[in-house]
ZAMIFI-87627 format. One record per residue (C-alpha): residue number from 1; x, y negated, z negated. Coordinates in steps of 0.001 Angstrom, whole numbers, plus 524288, in hexadecimal, padded with zeros to 5 digits. Last residue first. Layout:
BEGIN
<zati><num>NUM</num><x>X</x><y>Y</y><z>Z</z></zati>
...
END
This chain:
BEGIN
<zati><num>268</num><x>79632</x><y>793BA</y><z>7D8C4</z></zati>
<zati><num>267</num><x>79823</x><y>79904</y><z>7CAF2</z></zati>
<zati><num>266</num><x>7A752</x><y>795A3</y><z>7C98F</z></zati>
<zati><num>265</num><x>7A15A</x><y>7867E</y><z>7C8E2</z></zati>
<zati><num>264</num><x>7A7C1</x><y>783B4</y><z>7BBC6</z></zati>
<zati><num>263</num><x>7B687</x><y>7872B</y><z>7C11C</z></zati>
<zati><num>262</num><x>7BE35</x><y>793E5</y><z>7BF57</z></zati>
<zati><num>261</num><x>7BE1A</x><y>799D6</y><z>7CCEC</z></zati>
<zati><num>260</num><x>7CBE0</x><y>79586</y><z>7D002</z></zati>
<zati><num>259</num><x>7D2D3</x><y>79EAB</y><z>7C731</z></zati>
<zati><num>258</num><x>7CB94</x><y>7AB71</y><z>7CEA1</z></zati>
<zati><num>257</num><x>7CF4C</x><y>7A669</y><z>7DBEE</z></zati>
<zati><num>256</num><x>7D348</x><y>7B44A</y><z>7E03E</z></zati>
<zati><num>255</num><x>7DB84</x><y>7B571</y><z>7D4F1</z></zati>
<zati><num>254</num><x>7EA61</x><y>7B5B4</y><z>7DC33</z></zati>
<zati><num>253</num><x>7EFEF</x><y>7A75A</y><z>7D763</z></zati>
<zati><num>252</num><x>7FEF0</x><y>7A437</y><z>7DCDC</z></zati>
<zati><num>251</num><x>8068A</x><y>79D48</y><z>7D418</z></zati>
<zati><num>250</num><x>81113</x><y>79521</y><z>7DA3F</z></zati>
<zati><num>249</num><x>81EEF</x><y>79137</y><z>7D5E1</z></zati>
<zati><num>248</num><x>825D2</x><y>793A5</y><z>7E3D4</z></zati>
<zati><num>247</num><x>81EEA</x><y>79521</y><z>7F115</z></zati>
<zati><num>246</num><x>828B4</x><y>79169</y><z>7FBBD</z></zati>
<zati><num>245</num><x>82B8C</x><y>7A023</y><z>7FF75</z></zati>
<zati><num>244</num><x>81FFE</x><y>7A47B</y><z>7FDA0</z></zati>
<zati><num>243</num><x>81DFA</x><y>7AC17</y><z>80AEA</z></zati>
<zati><num>242</num><x>82C1E</x><y>7AECD</y><z>8083E</z></zati>
<zati><num>241</num><x>82665</x><y>7B955</y><z>7FEDA</z></zati>
<zati><num>240</num><x>826CD</x><y>7BA19</y><z>7F0D3</z></zati>
<zati><num>239</num><x>819FC</x><y>7B22E</y><z>7EF11</z></zati>
<zati><num>238</num><x>81329</x><y>7B9F9</y><z>7FA94</z></zati>
<zati><num>237</num><x>81589</x><y>7C5F7</y><z>7F2B9</z></zati>
<zati><num>236</num><x>80FEA</x><y>7C0A1</y><z>7E709</z></zati>
<zati><num>235</num><x>803AC</x><y>7BE3B</y><z>7EDFC</z></zati>
<zati><num>234</num><x>803D6</x><y>7CAA3</y><z>7F5EC</z></zati>
<zati><num>233</num><x>80529</x><y>7D210</y><z>7E857</z></zati>
<zati><num>232</num><x>7FA33</x><y>7C9F9</y><z>7E0D2</z></zati>
<zati><num>231</num><x>7F04C</x><y>7CD40</y><z>7EAA2</z></zati>
<zati><num>230</num><x>7F6F1</x><y>7DB49</y><z>7EBC5</z></zati>
<zati><num>229</num><x>7F1FD</x><y>7DE10</y><z>7DD7E</z></zati>
<zati><num>228</num><x>7E351</x><y>7D91F</y><z>7E0FD</z></zati>
<zati><num>227</num><x>7DB72</x><y>7CF0A</y><z>7DC1D</z></zati>
<zati><num>226</num><x>7CD4E</x><y>7D145</y><z>7D60E</z></zati>
<zati><num>225</num><x>7C404</x><y>7CD4C</y><z>7DFF4</z></zati>
<zati><num>224</num><x>7B816</x><y>7C256</y><z>7E09C</z></zati>
<zati><num>223</num><x>7C009</x><y>7B8FD</y><z>7E914</z></zati>
<zati><num>222</num><x>7BB7F</x><y>7AEAB</y><z>7DF00</z></zati>
<zati><num>221</num><x>7BF75</x><y>7B7CD</y><z>7D36B</z></zati>
<zati><num>220</num><x>7B867</x><y>7B47A</y><z>7C7AD</z></zati>
<zati><num>219</num><x>7AF3F</x><y>7C01C</y><z>7C9DA</z></zati>
<zati><num>218</num><x>7B97C</x><y>7C9DE</y><z>7CA72</z></zati>
<zati><num>217</num><x>7BDD2</x><y>7C64B</y><z>7BD79</z></zati>
<zati><num>216</num><x>7AF98</x><y>7C8C2</y><z>7B82F</z></zati>
<zati><num>215</num><x>7B00C</x><y>7D617</y><z>7BFFB</z></zati>
<zati><num>214</num><x>7BBA7</x><y>7D981</y><z>7B884</z></zati>
<zati><num>213</num><x>7B692</x><y>7D54A</y><z>7ABC8</z></zati>
<zati><num>212</num><x>7AA8C</x><y>7DB67</y><z>7AD87</z></zati>
<zati><num>211</num><x>7B0FB</x><y>7E9DA</y><z>7B173</z></zati>
<zati><num>210</num><x>7B87C</x><y>7E796</y><z>7A509</z></zati>
<zati><num>209</num><x>7C574</x><y>7E707</y><z>79FBF</z></zati>
<zati><num>208</num><x>7CB59</x><y>7DC9B</y><z>7A668</z></zati>
<zati><num>207</num><x>7DA1A</x><y>7DBAA</y><z>7A2BE</z></zati>
<zati><num>206</num><x>7DE2D</x><y>7E7B0</y><z>7A1DA</z></zati>
<zati><num>205</num><x>7D3AB</x><y>7EF8B</y><z>7A91E</z></zati>
<zati><num>204</num><x>7D3E3</x><y>7E599</y><z>7B560</z></zati>
<zati><num>203</num><x>7E1A7</x><y>7E66E</y><z>7B5EA</z></zati>
<zati><num>202</num><x>7E3D7</x><y>7F3C7</y><z>7B46F</z></zati>
<zati><num>201</num><x>7E6C7</x><y>7F684</y><z>7C375</z></zati>
<zati><num>200</num><x>7EA1C</x><y>7E936</y><z>7C8EC</z></zati>
<zati><num>199</num><x>7DC72</x><y>7DFD4</y><z>7CE9A</z></zati>
<zati><num>198</num><x>7E16E</x><y>7D464</y><z>7CD91</z></zati>
<zati><num>197</num><x>7DA03</x><y>7C90D</y><z>7C598</z></zati>
<zati><num>196</num><x>7E2B4</x><y>7BBCF</y><z>7C7E6</z></zati>
<zati><num>195</num><x>7EECB</x><y>7BBB0</y><z>7CCAB</z></zati>
<zati><num>194</num><x>7F86E</x><y>7B03D</y><z>7CA29</z></zati>
<zati><num>193</num><x>80510</x><y>7B11E</y><z>7D3A8</z></zati>
<zati><num>192</num><x>810DF</x><y>7AB36</y><z>7D092</z></zati>
<zati><num>191</num><x>81C2C</x><y>7A438</y><z>7D70B</z></zati>
<zati><num>190</num><x>82C07</x><y>7A3BA</y><z>7D52A</z></zati>
<zati><num>189</num><x>83438</x><y>7A056</y><z>7E204</z></zati>
<zati><num>188</num><x>8429B</x><y>7A340</y><z>7DFC5</z></zati>
<zati><num>187</num><x>8491A</x><y>79A75</y><z>7EB21</z></zati>
<zati><num>186</num><x>85462</x><y>7972C</y><z>7E195</z></zati>
<zati><num>185</num><x>84F8B</x><y>78886</y><z>7E1E1</z></zati>
<zati><num>184</num><x>841EB</x><y>78C74</y><z>7DED9</z></zati>
<zati><num>183</num><x>846D6</x><y>79360</y><z>7D1C1</z></zati>
<zati><num>182</num><x>8436B</x><y>78743</y><z>7C902</z></zati>
<zati><num>181</num><x>83734</x><y>78216</y><z>7CEBD</z></zati>
<zati><num>180</num><x>831C1</x><y>79070</y><z>7D0C0</z></zati>
<zati><num>179</num><x>83494</x><y>79431</y><z>7C35D</z></zati>
<zati><num>178</num><x>82D21</x><y>789D9</y><z>7BCD4</z></zati>
<zati><num>177</num><x>8210C</x><y>78C9E</y><z>7C585</z></zati>
<zati><num>176</num><x>822A3</x><y>79A9F</y><z>7C1F1</z></zati>
<zati><num>175</num><x>82567</x><y>798C7</y><z>7B3D1</z></zati>
<zati><num>174</num><x>81888</x><y>790FD</y><z>7B35A</z></zati>
<zati><num>173</num><x>810CC</x><y>79C94</y><z>7B915</z></zati>
<zati><num>172</num><x>8185C</x><y>7A542</y><z>7AED6</z></zati>
<zati><num>171</num><x>81373</x><y>79E23</y><z>7A421</z></zati>
<zati><num>170</num><x>806CE</x><y>79CF4</y><z>7AAC2</z></zati>
<zati><num>169</num><x>80674</x><y>7ACB0</y><z>7A976</z></zati>
<zati><num>168</num><x>80A65</x><y>7AD43</y><z>79BA8</z></zati>
<zati><num>167</num><x>80071</x><y>7A458</y><z>79638</z></zati>
<zati><num>166</num><x>7F702</x><y>7AB0F</y><z>79F0C</z></zati>
<zati><num>165</num><x>7FA76</x><y>7B96F</y><z>79ACB</z></zati>
<zati><num>164</num><x>7FAD3</x><y>7B4A6</y><z>78BC1</z></zati>
<zati><num>163</num><x>7EE7D</x><y>7AD3E</y><z>78BF7</z></zati>
<zati><num>162</num><x>7E75B</x><y>7B706</y><z>793D7</z></zati>
<zati><num>161</num><x>7DA87</x><y>7B9B9</y><z>78C57</z></zati>
<zati><num>160</num><x>7D345</x><y>7AED7</y><z>791F4</z></zati>
<zati><num>159</num><x>7D87B</x><y>7AAB9</y><z>7A031</z></zati>
<zati><num>158</num><x>7E167</x><y>79DC2</y><z>7A0FF</z></zati>
<zati><num>157</num><x>7DED9</x><y>796E6</y><z>7AEEC</z></zati>
<zati><num>156</num><x>7EAC1</x><y>795C9</y><z>7B6BF</z></zati>
<zati><num>155</num><x>7F2B0</x><y>7A220</y><z>7B151</z></zati>
<zati><num>154</num><x>7E56A</x><y>7A841</y><z>7B32C</z></zati>
<zati><num>153</num><x>7EA07</x><y>7AADE</y><z>7C086</z></zati>
<zati><num>152</num><x>7F4B0</x><y>7B41F</y><z>7BBF8</z></zati>
<zati><num>151</num><x>80216</x><y>7B4DC</y><z>7BD2D</z></zati>
<zati><num>150</num><x>80C0E</x><y>7BD67</y><z>7C4CD</z></zati>
<zati><num>149</num><x>81953</x><y>7B87A</y><z>7C7E1</z></zati>
<zati><num>148</num><x>81F72</x><y>7B705</y><z>7D399</z></zati>
<zati><num>147</num><x>82ECF</x><y>7B3C8</y><z>7D543</z></zati>
<zati><num>146</num><x>83618</x><y>7B261</y><z>7E314</z></zati>
<zati><num>145</num><x>84375</x><y>7B316</y><z>7E726</z></zati>
<zati><num>144</num><x>84E1E</x><y>7AACD</y><z>7EABC</z></zati>
<zati><num>143</num><x>85B22</x><y>7ACA3</y><z>7F269</z></zati>
<zati><num>142</num><x>86466</x><y>7ABBD</y><z>7E8B6</z></zati>
<zati><num>141</num><x>86AAD</x><y>7B782</y><z>7E08F</z></zati>
<zati><num>140</num><x>86C78</x><y>7AECB</y><z>7D39C</z></zati>
<zati><num>139</num><x>85FC8</x><y>7A64D</y><z>7D552</z></zati>
<zati><num>138</num><x>85864</x><y>7B4E5</y><z>7D7F8</z></zati>
<zati><num>137</num><x>85E71</x><y>7BBDC</y><z>7CD53</z></zati>
<zati><num>136</num><x>85A46</x><y>7B16B</y><z>7C323</z></zati>
<zati><num>135</num><x>84CEB</x><y>7AFC7</y><z>7C6C2</z></zati>
<zati><num>134</num><x>84BA0</x><y>7BD9A</y><z>7C4DA</z></zati>
<zati><num>133</num><x>85066</x><y>7BC9C</y><z>7B714</z></zati>
<zati><num>132</num><x>84814</x><y>7B063</y><z>7B52B</z></zati>
<zati><num>131</num><x>83B69</x><y>7B570</y><z>7BC09</z></zati>
<zati><num>130</num><x>83B20</x><y>7C2C1</y><z>7B521</z></zati>
<zati><num>129</num><x>83E17</x><y>7BAEF</y><z>7A663</z></zati>
<zati><num>128</num><x>834B4</x><y>7B1FB</y><z>7A900</z></zati>
<zati><num>127</num><x>82A77</x><y>7BB6E</y><z>7AEDE</z></zati>
<zati><num>126</num><x>82C9C</x><y>7C394</y><z>7A272</z></zati>
<zati><num>125</num><x>82AA3</x><y>7B791</y><z>7998F</z></zati>
<zati><num>124</num><x>81CA7</x><y>7B41D</y><z>79FA5</z></zati>
<zati><num>123</num><x>8176D</x><y>7BFDD</y><z>7A1E3</z></zati>
<zati><num>122</num><x>81CCD</x><y>7CA4E</y><z>79A0A</z></zati>
<zati><num>121</num><x>81FA6</x><y>7C1E6</y><z>78DEF</z></zati>
<zati><num>120</num><x>81402</x><y>7BAE6</y><z>78EE8</z></zati>
<zati><num>119</num><x>80B8A</x><y>7C75D</y><z>78E8E</z></zati>
<zati><num>118</num><x>81215</x><y>7CDE0</y><z>78493</z></zati>
<zati><num>117</num><x>813C0</x><y>7C079</y><z>77B5A</z></zati>
<zati><num>116</num><x>80584</x><y>7BE21</y><z>77CDA</z></zati>
<zati><num>115</num><x>800E3</x><y>7CB33</y><z>777C5</z></zati>
<zati><num>114</num><x>80BB9</x><y>7CC18</y><z>76D1E</z></zati>
<zati><num>113</num><x>8078E</x><y>7BFF3</y><z>76827</z></zati>
<zati><num>112</num><x>7F934</x><y>7C498</y><z>766AF</z></zati>
<zati><num>111</num><x>7EDEE</x><y>7BFCD</y><z>77020</z></zati>
<zati><num>110</num><x>7E1F0</x><y>7C14A</y><z>76923</z></zati>
<zati><num>109</num><x>7DE7A</x><y>7B162</y><z>768CB</z></zati>
<zati><num>108</num><x>7E443</x><y>7AFE3</y><z>7769F</z></zati>
<zati><num>107</num><x>7DB05</x><y>7B981</y><z>77BCA</z></zati>
<zati><num>106</num><x>7DF8A</x><y>7C6C8</y><z>7811D</z></zati>
<zati><num>105</num><x>7DEE9</x><y>7CCFC</y><z>78F08</z></zati>
<zati><num>104</num><x>7EB50</x><y>7D3EA</y><z>791AC</z></zati>
<zati><num>103</num><x>7F7D5</x><y>7D12D</y><z>79A51</z></zati>
<zati><num>102</num><x>804DC</x><y>7D3DE</y><z>79B9B</z></zati>
<zati><num>101</num><x>80D31</x><y>7D1A9</y><z>7A7CF</z></zati>
<zati><num>100</num><x>818A9</x><y>7D42E</y><z>7B17B</z></zati>
<zati><num>99</num><x>81677</x><y>7CEB2</y><z>7BF71</z></zati>
<zati><num>98</num><x>8227A</x><y>7C593</y><z>7C1AC</z></zati>
<zati><num>97</num><x>825EB</x><y>7C84A</y><z>7CDE1</z></zati>
<zati><num>96</num><x>83397</x><y>7C592</y><z>7D2D0</z></zati>
<zati><num>95</num><x>838C9</x><y>7C627</y><z>7E0B5</z></zati>
<zati><num>94</num><x>84558</x><y>7C5CD</y><z>7E6F9</z></zati>
<zati><num>93</num><x>84EA0</x><y>7CCA7</y><z>7DCA6</z></zati>
<zati><num>92</num><x>85B94</x><y>7D376</y><z>7E187</z></zati>
<zati><num>91</num><x>8655B</x><y>7DEB4</y><z>7E3C7</z></zati>
<zati><num>90</num><x>859F3</x><y>7E99A</y><z>7E211</z></zati>
<zati><num>89</num><x>85D52</x><y>7F265</y><z>7D7D9</z></zati>
<zati><num>88</num><x>86843</x><y>7E8B4</y><z>7D094</z></zati>
<zati><num>87</num><x>8603D</x><y>7DD65</y><z>7D1A7</z></zati>
<zati><num>86</num><x>85373</x><y>7E46F</y><z>7CCFF</z></zati>
<zati><num>85</num><x>85ABF</x><y>7E90C</y><z>7C12C</z></zati>
<zati><num>84</num><x>86040</x><y>7DC82</y><z>7BD9A</z></zati>
<zati><num>83</num><x>85267</x><y>7D778</y><z>7BFA2</z></zati>
<zati><num>82</num><x>84D04</x><y>7E1F0</y><z>7B6BB</z></zati>
<zati><num>81</num><x>85854</x><y>7DECD</y><z>7ABDE</z></zati>
<zati><num>80</num><x>854C1</x><y>7D12E</y><z>7AAFB</z></zati>
<zati><num>79</num><x>84751</x><y>7D49B</y><z>7A9DB</z></zati>
<zati><num>78</num><x>84A90</x><y>7DF2E</y><z>79E6E</z></zati>
<zati><num>77</num><x>8535B</x><y>7D2EF</y><z>79758</z></zati>
<zati><num>76</num><x>847C2</x><y>7CA20</y><z>79966</z></zati>
<zati><num>75</num><x>83F44</x><y>7D255</y><z>78F8B</z></zati>
<zati><num>74</num><x>830B3</x><y>7CDAA</y><z>793BB</z></zati>
<zati><num>73</num><x>83160</x><y>7D449</y><z>7A149</z></zati>
<zati><num>72</num><x>831B9</x><y>7E2D0</y><z>79BDB</z></zati>
<zati><num>71</num><x>8393A</x><y>7EB2C</y><z>7A385</z></zati>
<zati><num>70</num><x>8377B</x><y>7F7E3</y><z>7AC5E</z></zati>
<zati><num>69</num><x>83D8E</x><y>7F609</y><z>7B897</z></zati>
<zati><num>68</num><x>839DD</x><y>7FD51</y><z>7C4EA</z></zati>
<zati><num>67</num><x>840EE</x><y>7FBC2</y><z>7D1CB</z></zati>
<zati><num>66</num><x>8381D</x><y>7FD0A</y><z>7DCE5</z></zati>
<zati><num>65</num><x>83880</x><y>8068D</y><z>7E8F5</z></zati>
<zati><num>64</num><x>82C87</x><y>80341</y><z>7F059</z></zati>
<zati><num>63</num><x>82416</x><y>80D2B</y><z>7FB7A</z></zati>
<zati><num>62</num><x>817D2</x><y>809F8</y><z>7F4B4</z></zati>
<zati><num>61</num><x>8187C</x><y>815CC</y><z>7EB82</z></zati>
<zati><num>60</num><x>8238F</x><y>811EB</y><z>7E8A5</z></zati>
<zati><num>59</num><x>81EC5</x><y>8051F</y><z>7E305</z></zati>
<zati><num>58</num><x>8136D</x><y>80CA8</y><z>7DB8B</z></zati>
<zati><num>57</num><x>81E38</x><y>815AD</y><z>7D5B0</z></zati>
<zati><num>56</num><x>82507</x><y>80A5C</y><z>7CFB6</z></zati>
<zati><num>55</num><x>81871</x><y>8048E</y><z>7CAB2</z></zati>
<zati><num>54</num><x>81539</x><y>81075</y><z>7C36E</z></zati>
<zati><num>53</num><x>822DB</x><y>81224</y><z>7BF17</z></zati>
<zati><num>52</num><x>8220F</x><y>802A8</y><z>7BB50</z></zati>
<zati><num>51</num><x>81589</x><y>8040E</y><z>7B558</z></zati>
<zati><num>50</num><x>8192F</x><y>80F78</y><z>7AB7E</z></zati>
<zati><num>49</num><x>82602</x><y>80815</y><z>7A74C</z></zati>
<zati><num>48</num><x>81ED8</x><y>7FD91</y><z>7A2B8</z></zati>
<zati><num>47</num><x>8284C</x><y>7F1CF</y><z>7A0A3</z></zati>
<zati><num>46</num><x>8261C</x><y>7EDC6</y><z>7B026</z></zati>
<zati><num>45</num><x>82E11</x><y>7EA5D</y><z>7BB55</z></zati>
<zati><num>44</num><x>82E32</x><y>7ED47</y><z>7CA5F</z></zati>
<zati><num>43</num><x>83959</x><y>7EBAF</y><z>7D35F</z></zati>
<zati><num>42</num><x>835E5</x><y>7EAA2</y><z>7E1EC</z></zati>
<zati><num>41</num><x>83E9E</x><y>7E8DC</y><z>7EE9A</z></zati>
<zati><num>40</num><x>83612</x><y>7E018</y><z>7F760</z></zati>
<zati><num>39</num><x>831BC</x><y>7E563</y><z>8045A</z></zati>
<zati><num>38</num><x>8233E</x><y>7E1EC</y><z>805CB</z></zati>
<zati><num>37</num><x>82036</x><y>7EF50</y><z>7FFC5</z></zati>
<zati><num>36</num><x>827CD</x><y>7EB9C</y><z>7F36D</z></zati>
<zati><num>35</num><x>8201F</x><y>7DDEA</y><z>7F158</z></zati>
<zati><num>34</num><x>813B6</x><y>7E47F</y><z>7F36B</z></zati>
<zati><num>33</num><x>8162F</x><y>7EF7B</y><z>7EA16</z></zati>
<zati><num>32</num><x>81C28</x><y>7E6F4</y><z>7DF9F</z></zati>
<zati><num>31</num><x>811EC</x><y>7DDFE</y><z>7E01F</z></zati>
<zati><num>30</num><x>807CF</x><y>7E8DE</y><z>7DE30</z></zati>
<zati><num>29</num><x>8104A</x><y>7EE5D</y><z>7D255</z></zati>
<zati><num>28</num><x>81066</x><y>7E163</y><z>7CCB4</z></zati>
<zati><num>27</num><x>8009D</x><y>7DE83</y><z>7CD5F</z></zati>
<zati><num>26</num><x>7FD3E</x><y>7EB7A</y><z>7C7B1</z></zati>
<zati><num>25</num><x>807A8</x><y>7F446</y><z>7C2E7</z></zati>
<zati><num>24</num><x>81769</x><y>7F6C5</y><z>7C1AF</z></zati>
<zati><num>23</num><x>81B28</x><y>7E933</y><z>7C6B5</z></zati>
<zati><num>22</num><x>81B0E</x><y>7E305</y><z>7B938</z></zati>
<zati><num>21</num><x>8270F</x><y>7DB79</y><z>7BE7C</z></zati>
<zati><num>20</num><x>827B0</x><y>7D9C1</y><z>7CC0B</z></zati>
<zati><num>19</num><x>83621</x><y>7D904</y><z>7D10E</z></zati>
<zati><num>18</num><x>83847</x><y>7D6C3</y><z>7E087</z></zati>
<zati><num>17</num><x>8444E</x><y>7D8E8</y><z>7E957</z></zati>
<zati><num>16</num><x>843F1</x><y>7D3E6</y><z>7F7E5</z></zati>
<zati><num>15</num><x>84861</x><y>7DE08</y><z>80065</z></zati>
<zati><num>14</num><x>83BCE</x><y>7DBBD</y><z>80A96</z></zati>
<zati><num>13</num><x>8329E</x><y>7D168</y><z>80287</z></zati>
<zati><num>12</num><x>82962</x><y>7CF1E</y><z>8114B</z></zati>
<zati><num>11</num><x>82DBF</x><y>7DC03</y><z>8160E</z></zati>
<zati><num>10</num><x>82055</x><y>7E1DF</y><z>81723</z></zati>
<zati><num>9</num><x>81B4C</x><y>7D421</y><z>81C58</z></zati>
<zati><num>8</num><x>80FEA</x><y>7CEA5</y><z>81357</z></zati>
<zati><num>7</num><x>80092</x><y>7D173</y><z>814CC</z></zati>
<zati><num>6</num><x>8015A</x><y>7DFE8</y><z>81979</z></zati>
<zati><num>5</num><x>7F927</x><y>7E446</y><z>80E44</z></zati>
<zati><num>4</num><x>8020D</x><y>7DD13</y><z>8034B</z></zati>
<zati><num>3</num><x>7FF37</x><y>7E8B4</y><z>7FB0D</z></zati>
<zati><num>2</num><x>8044A</x><y>7F2E5</y><z>803B2</z></zati>
<zati><num>1</num><x>7FFEB</x><y>7FFF7</y><z>800E9</z></zati>
END
């Protein structure tokens, strides 16, 4: 299966090297698969060995030969070791996709410090540690590169039950714009995508636990459907490719218009 469905040239990313954190499942796996099918050599990272093994098997079934790295992105030493392994194995890094995340629904009054720190540590700190380590390599090597982080559409709006995730992802949004300015002189482009509800395995059950909740979310999307993993993979592919060569510091929202449909006249 080719996620891009013929949209992009099969050699678009030929010989480039891409790291996808959280690449063993869901969106990360979809992104890694598509980048690999378009010519990139792929490294996936995950702290869960089972997810890493399953992701490795899926990528191999797609005809790819990935490097797998078990790490916790909250640990900067492990992040540095991952970058060293990828460079030693492939010789370079051209693309980083910050996809590793943690999330659960919890009201702010019920959220423990451990719950807050876990999500902020993975999403915000982990994205910074990975961006810093890969950015240092790209700057030292020369030739530029591309970094894309996965946010969520509620960075624009807030959403009850997501204080930990929304705050962390808003921090990554600011980091994206700051690094885009700092690293432009090195031809390193830094962007992000902000998906809305995406139909990934387990997502509906984990975050929206009833059919009524899923239907309510669907009705809130002007396009009246959930996104597909390929919708996000296509957007990431565009942003890391030469087609987006003059785009940096941007956040591309992928939610079927959901975050726009919040005005007082939604009944019209």
